[in-house]
A tleap script that builds the chain and sets N, CA, C and O, in Angstrom:
source leaprc.protein.ff14SB
mol = sequence {
  NMET PRO ILE ASN GLU GLY THR LEU ASP ARG
  VAL ILE ARG VAL VAL ALA GLY LEU ALA ILE
  ILE SER LEU VAL PHE ILE GLY PRO LYS THR
  PRO TRP ALA TRP PHE GLY LEU VAL PRO LEU
  LEU THR GLY LEU VAL GLY PHE CYS PRO ALA
  TYR ALA LEU LEU GLY ILE ARG THR CYS PRO
  ALA ARG LYS CSER
}
set mol.1.N position { 8.488 -0.758 7.899 }
set mol.1.CA position { 8.586 0.419 7.079 }
set mol.1.C position { 9.844 1.187 7.504 }
set mol.1.O position { 9.929 1.638 8.646 }
set mol.2.N position { 10.811 1.338 6.608 }
set mol.2.CA position { 12.043 2.036 6.961 }
set mol.2.C position { 11.828 3.550 7.046 }
set mol.2.O position { 10.930 4.106 6.415 }
set mol.3.N position { 12.662 4.181 7.829 }
set mol.3.CA position { 12.603 5.631 7.956 }
set mol.3.C position { 13.470 6.242 6.861 }
set mol.3.O position { 14.630 5.860 6.702 }
set mol.4.N position { 12.915 7.189 6.106 }
set mol.4.CA position { 13.704 7.816 5.053 }
set mol.4.C position { 13.763 9.341 5.206 }
set mol.4.O position { 14.110 10.045 4.257 }
set mol.5.N position { 13.426 9.850 6.392 }
set mol.5.CA position { 13.483 11.282 6.647 }
set mol.5.C position { 14.415 11.557 7.822 }
set mol.5.O position { 14.378 10.863 8.837 }
set mol.6.N position { 15.239 12.569 7.668 }
set mol.6.CA position { 16.123 12.985 8.738 }
set mol.6.C position { 15.382 13.818 9.776 }
set mol.6.O position { 14.223 14.179 9.577 }
set mol.7.N position { 16.047 14.117 10.873 }
set mol.7.CA position { 15.427 14.853 11.980 }
set mol.7.C position { 14.968 16.241 11.558 }
set mol.7.O position { 13.839 16.633 11.854 }
set mol.8.N position { 15.822 16.989 10.873 }
set mol.8.CA position { 15.452 18.339 10.436 }
set mol.8.C position { 14.275 18.292 9.471 }
set mol.8.O position { 13.361 19.110 9.569 }
set mol.9.N position { 14.290 17.354 8.553 }
set mol.9.CA position { 13.196 17.182 7.594 }
set mol.9.C position { 11.888 16.903 8.330 }
set mol.9.O position { 10.847 17.463 7.984 }
set mol.10.N position { 11.939 16.050 9.330 }
set mol.10.CA position { 10.734 15.697 10.087 }
set mol.10.C position { 10.199 16.896 10.859 }
set mol.10.O position { 8.989 17.124 10.885 }
set mol.11.N position { 11.079 17.659 11.485 }
set mol.11.CA position { 10.649 18.840 12.247 }
set mol.11.C position { 9.991 19.860 11.318 }
set mol.11.O position { 8.943 20.417 11.646 }
set mol.12.N position { 10.601 20.102 10.171 }
set mol.12.CA position { 10.039 21.052 9.204 }
set mol.12.C position { 8.666 20.586 8.736 }
set mol.12.O position { 7.747 21.396 8.617 }
set mol.13.N position { 8.514 19.288 8.468 }
set mol.13.CA position { 7.220 18.759 8.016 }
set mol.13.C position { 6.137 18.910 9.087 }
set mol.13.O position { 5.006 19.282 8.777 }
set mol.14.N position { 6.478 18.624 10.335 }
set mol.14.CA position { 5.492 18.733 11.415 }
set mol.14.C position { 5.064 20.189 11.596 }
set mol.14.O position { 3.874 20.478 11.719 }
set mol.15.N position { 6.025 21.098 11.614 }
set mol.15.CA position { 5.711 22.522 11.788 }
set mol.15.C position { 4.887 23.029 10.605 }
set mol.15.O position { 3.896 23.734 10.798 }
set mol.16.N position { 5.287 22.679 9.393 }
set mol.16.CA position { 4.547 23.114 8.207 }
set mol.16.C position { 3.140 22.520 8.202 }
set mol.16.O position { 2.177 23.217 7.885 }
set mol.17.N position { 3.015 21.252 8.548 }
set mol.17.CA position { 1.700 20.614 8.590 }
set mol.17.C position { 0.774 21.286 9.579 }
set mol.17.O position { -0.395 21.526 9.276 }
set mol.18.N position { 1.288 21.593 10.770 }
set mol.18.CA position { 0.470 22.275 11.777 }
set mol.18.C position { 0.078 23.673 11.309 }
set mol.18.O position { -1.048 24.113 11.538 }
set mol.19.N position { 1.001 24.366 10.658 }
set mol.19.CA position { 0.706 25.709 10.156 }
set mol.19.C position { -0.376 25.659 9.082 }
set mol.19.O position { -1.275 26.500 9.067 }
set mol.20.N position { -0.295 24.686 8.193 }
set mol.20.CA position { -1.289 24.572 7.122 }
set mol.20.C position { -2.649 24.180 7.692 }
set mol.20.O position { -3.672 24.731 7.284 }
set mol.21.N position { -2.672 23.241 8.624 }
set mol.21.CA position { -3.934 22.827 9.236 }
set mol.21.C position { -4.575 23.980 10.001 }
set mol.21.O position { -5.800 24.069 10.077 }
set mol.22.N position { -3.762 24.853 10.562 }
set mol.22.CA position { -4.321 25.995 11.306 }
set mol.22.C position { -5.161 26.895 10.409 }
set mol.22.O position { -6.010 27.637 10.902 }
set mol.23.N position { -4.938 26.842 9.109 }
set mol.23.CA position { -5.724 27.653 8.177 }
set mol.23.C position { -7.185 27.201 8.108 }
set mol.23.O position { -8.035 27.937 7.607 }
set mol.24.N position { -7.479 26.015 8.601 }
set mol.24.CA position { -8.872 25.562 8.665 }
set mol.24.C position { -9.635 26.381 9.700 }
set mol.24.O position { -10.826 26.649 9.543 }
set mol.25.N position { -8.931 26.772 10.760 }
set mol.25.CA position { -9.581 27.440 11.879 }
set mol.25.C position { -9.394 28.951 11.872 }
set mol.25.O position { -10.258 29.688 12.349 }
set mol.26.N position { -8.269 29.415 11.334 }
set mol.26.CA position { -8.022 30.855 11.235 }
set mol.26.C position { -7.641 31.170 9.793 }
set mol.26.O position { -7.370 30.255 9.015 }
set mol.27.N position { -7.617 32.401 9.437 }
set mol.27.CA position { -7.236 32.765 8.075 }
set mol.27.C position { -8.391 32.557 7.121 }
set mol.27.O position { -9.528 32.896 7.448 }
set mol.28.N position { -8.125 32.007 5.948 }
set mol.28.CA position { -9.185 31.878 4.939 }
set mol.28.C position { -10.232 30.802 5.251 }
set mol.28.O position { -11.274 30.749 4.598 }
set mol.29.N position { -9.966 29.950 6.239 }
set mol.29.CA position { -10.888 28.876 6.643 }
set mol.29.C position { -11.318 28.013 5.448 }
set mol.29.O position { -12.507 27.796 5.213 }
set mol.30.N position { -10.351 27.546 4.729 }
set mol.30.CA position { -10.609 26.720 3.553 }
set mol.30.C position { -10.437 25.240 3.888 }
set mol.30.O position { -9.532 24.883 4.643 }
set mol.31.N position { -11.284 24.380 3.342 }
set mol.31.CA position { -11.108 22.946 3.588 }
set mol.31.C position { -9.841 22.379 2.935 }
set mol.31.O position { -9.405 21.285 3.293 }
set mol.32.N position { -9.260 23.093 2.002 }
set mol.32.CA position { -8.016 22.636 1.381 }
set mol.32.C position { -6.888 22.537 2.392 }
set mol.32.O position { -5.905 21.833 2.161 }
set mol.33.N position { -7.019 23.229 3.498 }
set mol.33.CA position { -5.970 23.211 4.517 }
set mol.33.C position { -5.823 21.838 5.160 }
set mol.33.O position { -4.795 21.558 5.777 }
set mol.34.N position { -6.825 20.982 5.030 }
set mol.34.CA position { -6.698 19.631 5.595 }
set mol.34.C position { -5.597 18.836 4.908 }
set mol.34.O position { -5.171 17.800 5.418 }
set mol.35.N position { -5.132 19.310 3.757 }
set mol.35.CA position { -3.990 18.650 3.116 }
set mol.35.C position { -2.719 18.811 3.947 }
set mol.35.O position { -1.707 18.169 3.664 }
set mol.36.N position { -2.767 19.655 4.961 }
set mol.36.CA position { -1.660 19.775 5.903 }
set mol.36.C position { -1.440 18.506 6.700 }
set mol.36.O position { -0.389 18.334 7.318 }
set mol.37.N position { -2.426 17.610 6.694 }
set mol.37.CA position { -2.260 16.319 7.371 }
set mol.37.C position { -1.159 15.481 6.725 }
set mol.37.O position { -0.511 14.678 7.396 }
set mol.38.N position { -0.950 15.666 5.434 }
set mol.38.CA position { 0.058 14.866 4.726 }
set mol.38.C position { 1.459 15.135 5.282 }
set mol.38.O position { 2.122 14.192 5.715 }
set mol.39.N position { 1.939 16.395 5.288 }
set mol.39.CA position { 3.277 16.586 5.865 }
set mol.39.C position { 3.321 16.306 7.368 }
set mol.39.O position { 4.343 15.856 7.887 }
set mol.40.N position { 2.222 16.569 8.061 }
set mol.40.CA position { 2.194 16.293 9.497 }
set mol.40.C position { 2.381 14.798 9.766 }
set mol.40.O position { 3.221 14.420 10.582 }
set mol.41.N position { 1.625 13.966 9.105 }
set mol.41.CA position { 1.708 12.522 9.325 }
set mol.41.C position { 3.037 11.938 8.848 }
set mol.41.O position { 3.621 11.095 9.527 }
set mol.42.N position { 3.518 12.384 7.680 }
set mol.42.CA position { 4.804 11.858 7.207 }
set mol.42.C position { 5.930 12.291 8.129 }
set mol.42.O position { 6.892 11.548 8.319 }
set mol.43.N position { 5.825 13.486 8.705 }
set mol.43.CA position { 6.836 13.940 9.653 }
set mol.43.C position { 6.801 13.158 10.949 }
set mol.43.O position { 7.848 12.844 11.514 }
set mol.44.N position { 5.600 12.837 11.428 }
set mol.44.CA position { 5.471 12.069 12.668 }
set mol.44.C position { 5.931 10.621 12.490 }
set mol.44.O position { 6.555 10.048 13.383 }
set mol.45.N position { 5.622 10.039 11.346 }
set mol.45.CA position { 5.969 8.640 11.088 }
set mol.45.C position { 7.429 8.496 10.663 }
set mol.45.O position { 8.078 7.502 10.990 }
set mol.46.N position { 7.944 9.487 9.932 }
set mol.46.CA position { 9.328 9.421 9.466 }
set mol.46.C position { 9.489 8.746 8.127 }
set mol.46.O position { 10.610 8.457 7.709 }
set mol.47.N position { 8.400 8.492 7.453 }
set mol.47.CA position { 8.444 7.829 6.151 }
set mol.47.C position { 7.641 8.631 5.142 }
set mol.47.O position { 6.487 8.977 5.395 }
set mol.48.N position { 8.245 8.927 4.001 }
set mol.48.CA position { 7.568 9.656 2.931 }
set mol.48.C position { 7.503 8.742 1.703 }
set mol.48.O position { 8.541 8.361 1.163 }
set mol.49.N position { 6.293 8.389 1.262 }
set mol.49.CA position { 6.177 7.517 0.090 }
set mol.49.C position { 6.792 8.133 -1.169 }
set mol.49.O position { 7.354 7.413 -1.995 }
set mol.50.N position { 6.694 9.442 -1.323 }
set mol.50.CA position { 7.291 10.094 -2.493 }
set mol.50.C position { 8.810 9.954 -2.473 }
set mol.50.O position { 9.425 9.725 -3.514 }
set mol.51.N position { 9.416 10.089 -1.301 }
set mol.51.CA position { 10.852 9.886 -1.179 }
set mol.51.C position { 11.216 8.447 -1.563 }
set mol.51.O position { 12.218 8.217 -2.239 }
set mol.52.N position { 10.415 7.502 -1.136 }
set mol.52.CA position { 10.694 6.093 -1.454 }
set mol.52.C position { 10.644 5.858 -2.966 }
set mol.52.O position { 11.486 5.148 -3.516 }
set mol.53.N position { 9.654 6.455 -3.631 }
set mol.53.CA position { 9.540 6.292 -5.083 }
set mol.53.C position { 10.710 6.923 -5.826 }
set mol.53.O position { 11.173 6.398 -6.839 }
set mol.54.N position { 11.182 8.055 -5.313 }
set mol.54.CA position { 12.264 8.778 -5.980 }
set mol.54.C position { 13.652 8.362 -5.498 }
set mol.54.O position { 14.660 8.825 -6.031 }
set mol.55.N position { 13.705 7.490 -4.490 }
set mol.55.CA position { 14.985 7.015 -3.977 }
set mol.55.C position { 15.736 8.054 -3.152 }
set mol.55.O position { 16.966 8.040 -3.104 }
set mol.56.N position { 15.001 8.954 -2.505 }
set mol.56.CA position { 15.605 10.019 -1.701 }
set mol.56.C position { 15.598 9.606 -0.242 }
set mol.56.O position { 14.623 9.042 0.255 }
set mol.57.N position { 16.705 9.896 0.442 }
set mol.57.CA position { 16.802 9.676 1.890 }
set mol.57.C position { 17.464 10.893 2.498 }
set mol.57.O position { 18.544 11.291 2.063 }
set mol.58.N position { 16.834 11.492 3.499 }
set mol.58.CA position { 17.452 12.625 4.183 }
set mol.58.C position { 17.965 12.228 5.557 }
set mol.58.O position { 18.518 13.058 6.279 }
set mol.59.N position { 17.789 10.981 5.918 }
set mol.59.CA position { 18.307 10.521 7.212 }
set mol.59.C position { 19.718 9.964 7.010 }
set mol.59.O position { 20.068 9.490 5.929 }
set mol.60.N position { 20.507 10.031 8.064 }
set mol.60.CA position { 21.867 9.479 7.940 }
set mol.60.C position { 21.816 7.972 7.712 }
set mol.60.O position { 20.887 7.298 8.158 }
set mol.61.N position { 22.806 7.462 7.027 }
set mol.61.CA position { 22.865 6.023 6.743 }
set mol.61.C position { 23.052 5.253 8.051 }
set mol.61.O position { 23.814 5.663 8.928 }
set mol.62.N position { 22.352 4.150 8.159 }
set mol.62.CA position { 22.485 3.287 9.338 }
set mol.62.C position { 23.735 2.447 9.227 }
set mol.62.O position { 24.082 1.967 8.148 }
set mol.63.N position { 24.412 2.271 10.353 }
set mol.63.CA position { 25.613 1.428 10.364 }
set mol.63.C position { 25.190 -0.009 10.606 }
set mol.63.O position { 24.311 -0.291 11.420 }
set mol.64.N position { 25.834 -0.908 9.882 }
set mol.64.CA position { 25.500 -2.332 10.003 }
set mol.64.C position { 26.176 -2.955 11.179 }
set mol.64.O position { 26.006 -4.149 11.429 }
savepdb mol mol.pdb
quit
């Protein structure tokens, strides 16, 4: 599985995912906050299926 997310993109996704998941425990305590797992996991793995479908890459091009 190729990486299609750059470092800044990954950091933003992890931070946003953790912030959204925190809403399960504090704030409105809604189960919808578990959707924060999506940006968290894509940020940790470095691969976003939506980016792959749309042909988007935020990581620098690899040199051959």
